[in-house]
N, C-alpha and C positions, 0 to 999 in steps of 0.2 A: 391546616391539617385536614379539614373537611374537604377542601377543594382537591387536595392531592388524593384523598381516598376516593372521591367521585371519579377523578380521571382514571385512577387505577382500575376501578370497576368497569368503566367503559372499555378500557384497553383489554382487560382480562376476558371479557365475554365476546370480544371480537366485533368486527364491523357489521356482522349480520344483525346485531342488536338494533341497528338503526333502521334496517328495512322492516323489521318486525314491529317496531314501536315508533315509527316515524312521526306519528301524530303528536308524540310527547316532546319532540324536538323542533324548535323553530329557528329562524335565522339568527335571533338574538343569542342562542346557545353557540352557534357556529362563530358568530362575531366575537364572543368572549374568548373562545379558544384561539381564534385568529389573532386577537390582540395580544395574547400571551405566547405567540409563535408556536402554538400547538396545532400545526397544520395537519397532523395525522388525525386528530379528532374533528377538526373543522371540516375537512374534505368530505367525509360521508354525509354529514348533515347538509352541507351546501348542495350536494348532489341530490339528496332527497327533496330539498326545497325547490331545486330546479325542475323536478318532475312536475310540480304544480304550476310553474311559471317558466316555460321553456324559452321564452324570448327575453328573459331578464338578463341583460348584458352585465349588470353589476355582479350578479351571482356567478356568471360565466367567468368574469375577470378574477373573482376571488378563487374559484376552482383552479384556474390556471396558475395563480400564485401559489396555491397549496402544492400543486404538482412540482413547480419549479423549486420549491423549498423543502422537498423531501426526496428520498431515493426510490419512491414507488415506481414512477415512470415519467420522467420529465418531458419526454416527447409528447405525452398526452396533452400537455398544455397547449399545443399548437392549434388544435381544432377550436378550442374555446377562445383563444386570442384572435384567431382568424374571424370568428363570429363578431367579436367586439370591434375589430378593426373596420368592419363594414357599417358600424352604427354611426350615424352623423354626429359630429361634435363630441365623440367619445374622447377621453383623455389621450393626449398624444403619447403618453408613456407606454400605451399598448404596443406601439411600433418598436420601442426599445426592448420590451419583454418578448415580443414575437420574434425579433431578430435573434435574441439569445436562445430562444427555444429552437428556432431553425438551426442555429449553429450547433447546439448540442445534438440535434438530430442529423448532423452532417449535411444539411441542406444549405450549403454555403452561399450560393448565388441568391437564393431566396432571403437569406439572412442579410446580405449586403443591400438588397433592395429595400428591406424593412428599415435598415439603419439610414439609408438615403432618404426615405420618407420621413423618418424622425428628424433628420437634419433639416429637411424642408419645413416641417411644422415648428421646429424649435431651433431657429438659427443661432440663438445665443448659446446653445448646447452643441454647437458644431464640433467642438473638440472631443466631446464624448462619443459622438457618432463616428467621427473619423478614426478614433482609436478602435472602435468595434469593427469597423471595416478593415483596418490594418490587421486585427486579430484574425479575421476570416481569411485574409490573404496569407498570413502566416500558416494557418491551418492547411490551406490548399497546398502550399509549398512543401510543408513537412509531410503531408499525406502522400504526395507524389514521390517522396524519397524515404520510404519507411526503413527503420532499422531492423536488422535480422535478430529477432528475439522470439522466445517461446514462453508462454504463460502456463503455469501449473497451479491450479487451485489446491490449497493445502488440505481440502476435504473436511469431512464431518468431524474428525478428531480435533480440528482447530476452529473451523468456521461454523457459525450458527445461522438461524434465519434472521437474526438481528444484526446490528452493525458491529463489525469486527475490523479494527483499523490500528494505525500507528505501530507496525511491527518493527521490532529490533532484534537482531541476532548477534551472537558472539562471532568473533573472527574465524573460529573453527567450525561455525555453523552447527553447533551442538546444543545451543540453548536459544529459545525464542520467548520474548516477552511482547505482549500487545495489549491493546485496550479493547474492551467490549461493552456493549450496552444490552447484553442478553438477559433473559429472565433468570431469576434465581441468584442474583448477585447479592453482595453483602448488605447493601442499603435496604433491600426489600421494598422499594418504593418506585413509583413512576414520577419523573420530573414534570415540571409545568409544560415542557414541550412535547409531552406524550411518550417519550422514550424512557426506558429504565435508566437509572443512574449508572454511570460508568465505573468499571472496575478494571484492575490489572490482572491478566491471566498469563500463565507461562506453560511451556512445553519443553521437553528434552528429546534429543535424537537418540532413539534406541533401535539398534540393529537396522539402520538405514531408514527408519520411519519415525515420524513425529508422534510422540505419546499424546494421549488425550489431554487437552488443555485443562488446567486446574486453576482455581482461584489462588492467588499468591498468598492470601492470608490477611488477618486483621492487623498486622503490623503496618500494612500499607493500605489495604481497603477498609473503608468505614462507611458511615452514613453519608459521607460527602461524595462528590465526584472526583475520582482519581484517574489520572491518565499517565501512562508512561510516555515520556517525550524525549528520552535520550538514554544511552547506555555506553559505558566504556567498552572498547572492543573485546576485552577479556571477560566482561560480565561482572567485574568486581564492584561496580557502582552503577546504580540506576537513578535516573533523574525523573522526578515525578512532578506533574502539575496537579494542584488541588484547588478546587473551586469552593472557597469558603463563603458563607452567607455574608459575613462582615468584612471580608477582604478578598477582592477579586484579582487573580493573576499573580501567583507566586510560584517559584521553582524550589523543590526540595530534593534532598539527596538521601539515598538509602544504600548503605554499604553492605556487601555480602560477607558474612563471617560464618565459618563452619558449615557452608552449604546453604545458608538461609539469609535472607535480606532482613536487616535490622530496621527498627522504627525510623522513619524518615525524620530528617532535621532540615530546617530552612537554610538556604544560602544567606549570607550576611545582608544587612540592610542596603549596602551600596549596590548589591546585585538586584535585590527585590524592592527597590524604592519607586518603581513605576508600575506598569502593567506588563508582566512577563508571560509569554505564551509557551515557549519551548526552548530547548537548550541542547548542547552537545559538548562533551568533554573529551579531551585528547587521551591517548593511551597512557602518557606519563602523568596525567592529572594536572598539568601546568598551564593548559589553555582551555578556556571556557567560552563557548559561543552562546549567546542568548538572543532571543527575539523579544523586542521591547516596543511598547507604545506609550506615549505620554499619558494616555488615559484609556478607558475601556474600549471605546469604539474608534480610536485614532489609528492612523496609519502605522504599520509595523515595519521595523527595520532590524537588521542583524548587527549585533555588537560583539566585540571580542574583549575578553578580560585575561590578564596574565597573572600567574601566581608569583607574588613578590618573595624576596629572600626571607621576609618575616613570616611567611606562610599565609599572609592575608591576600585577598584578591584585589587587583588594581581596579580603578574606576573603569566602567565599560566604555569602550571607544567604538564609535560607529564605523563600520567597514565602508570602503569607498563605493563610488558609483558603478564600478564594474560588477558589483554584486547587488547593492541596494539601488532600487529604482524609485521613481516617484509613486509607485504603487506598493502594494503589500508584499512583504517577504515573510517566510515562515520556515520552520523545521530545518535548521542547519544540521548537517551530519558530516562530521569530520572522519574521513576514511582512516584506516589503520596506518596508512603511509604518512599521516600527519600533515600533508600538504594539499590534499584534494578535498574540497568542500562541496558537498551536495546540498541543495536547498530548493525550496519551492518559492515561486514568485508569480504575481499577476502582471509583472512588467516584462521587459526585454521582448523577445519574439515569442511570447506565449501564444498557443493556439486556442486558448479559451480557459477562463478561470485561472486557477493556479496550475502551473506547469513545473516540472522538475528540471533543474539545471545543475551544472557543475562549474567550478572555477578552481584553478590551481595556484597555490602560493609560490611566487618566485622569491626564493630566499636571498638571491644576490642583490636585487633592488627593492625588496620589501613591497611587492605589489601583487595584486591578484589579476589573473588573466580574465579577459572578457567572458561573461557568462555564456555557456553553451547549452542549448536546449538538448535534452536527452533523446528527443525525437519521438515520432509516432511509430508504433502504438503504445510505447511506454507512457507517453502523454496523449491525451485525447482532447476533444472539444469541451469536456467538463473538467472538474477539479481533480488534480493529483497533488496530494499534500505532503507525503513523506516517502523517503526511500532509505534503505541501508544496503551497503554493498560489501561483498566479501573482499578480502585483501587482493585477490588476483583479478578483480574487476569482472569476474565471469558470471556472478550471480547477484541479483538484488531482490529485496523483499518489499512489496508495496501493498497497499489496500486499494481496491478498485471495484467499480460496478461493471460487470461483464455478463454476457448472456449465460455463461455456464456457472454463474454464482449460486450460492445457497440461499441468498436473500439479503437485500441491503448490501452494505460494503462487505467484501470478503478479502482475505489475505491471500496473496499470490506470490509464488516464487517465479522470478523472471530470469531466464537464462539468456545471456548475450552470446549468440551463436558464432559471432565473428572472432571472439576471444578464444585462444587455443584451449580446447577441452582437456581436462585431466585424463590420464590413462592409468590403468591398473596393470601391473606386470604379474603374470602367472608363470612361475618358474618351477620346473620339475623334470621328471624323466619319463620316457615311454619304454616299457619293457615288452619284449616280443617273446611269447611262449615261456619256456622254463627260465626262471630268473637266474639259475645257476649256469645256464648255457646260452648267453646272449650272443647274437650274431656279430660278426666283425664289421658289418655295414648295416646301418639303419636307413631305410627309405620309408619314412612315415610322413603322411600328410594329415594336417589338422585343419578343418574348415569350421569357422564360427559364423553363424548366420543370425543377424539381429532379428528378433521375432517381430518387431514393429516396423522397422524401415526396410527389412530384407537385405540390408547391406551385408556383403560377404567379406570375411577376413581370412586369409590363408596363411598357414604357418607350416614350417618343416622342421623336423628334429635335426640336431647335429648328426651327420652321417657316421661319425666314429663312436659316439657314446650314447646317443639317444636323448641328449639333453633338449628340453623343450622350453622356449621362451615365447609367451603370447602377450601382446600389449593391446588392451581393449578399452575403448571409451565406455561411458555408462550405457546400460541397456541390459536386456535379457537375451542370452544367446543359446541357440541349439548347436551343440558341438558334435562333430563327426570325426573320429580318428580311424584312419585306414592304412593298411599296408598289405602288399601282395602276399597271399597265403595265410592271412589272419582274418578272423571275424571282425566286422566293423564294430567299433565301440561308440556308444552315444552318451552324451552328457548334457547338462544344462548349467549355465553359469549366469548369475545376476551380478551386475556391477552397479552399485549405488552411485548416484550423482550427488548425494547429500554429504555434507561434512568434508573433512580434509581427505585428500587423495590417499588411498592405501597404496603405498609404493610397491609392495610385493606380497604375493600370496603363493602358497605351495599348491601345486597341482600335478599329481602323478597318474599315469595311465598304464594299464597292463592289458595287452591284447592276447587273445587265445588263438591257437592254430585252428584252421578250418577243419 
């Protein structure tokens, strides 16, 4: 308890504390934080110590490791590792870490050279180096053929300066649940790794905008670490991972009733009898995908369970090699279609760390298709851990580190631009002058100009009755309605891209005579 309080105080007062009282902190303090994987606290102390001993390669190496193990700025590790790589007889592992830092910084050729050097120094670890070189080649190939996507940061109503991640939405894109390690959560404490304990937060779509995210409440959040790791497409059931002190790695279920989620209950022992990390449940509740490891730090694979006629779950069955690789898999997400499985993996043709993949279930021969990488820039040379997709495959939600972020991991909406975009129909009539004496012929032009892209859409009324039909994709439009002998009428229309498409809206115009 004292140690947690000490860490909390350091975190609360900020990193400036170290520069003001650096004499009170020695390398031993940083080493203790480092040993507990508290890289956030170890880093500023190591940097203060380095000021007194700038040629200390061991400190430089530790600083690099701190950067690589946080989301502060992993590319910063490069200069410290380059320094260490020039020190005679320094550990050969520096080349492996330097190669990873180069790759994350998209310096792929430099990364490959570093891995070649590692292979030269450690011939018995040739397989590791060759895999890293293969990953760099994957990255180069995928970056040369980017997918057409657009990223939208969900903004300050959802994201914070702390880590926000594992987003899950309902199939109608009206409800969002995610995990956060922000200040002010239920536990009210900082973990041994220097971050606040994790909580589940939610938001609802209101008038085309996400409401301010709120703590889901104490029926799910507690003094423990809670993370949302799955959700039914209709939002009726949420899957929660909870980190207990006495039991690591279990999946729980929380059912939604009367608009609120009930106290979670654990899945049965045959589901939770190893170390489980994440899960996904089908729309009908009859299929469950779990990620399991034999023990805490062992390799993870994806398993499937089926609901038996008795209502019990079958024993988990490991999915085949088209999905599971010899590396780690995580975060299965079964699409609303019931056959498309999205997941993350360090295997297959990843371009670095965990990448996002998909595979489709062939119902005729009971097989999964070969895993397909979702491509760059959905995937990057760093980790991408989870994604959920709308039923039309047009939109996904991910957490990512991007230059436009609020700090640490942020939640983004990814639009796949090559998928047909939804349209909203505006149907109404145009009246010319006196409503009781309409002309026999209507010659009316309507021009809609997208404020952002400046794309123009032209429409004309039915010449016999003035009926108007406009089909517009998402965006904000400046509308101009014109007809000879009548004053121009201007309007503005906003079409939201969030949620289900609005099939029809009424829109009537009346022009006055000049």
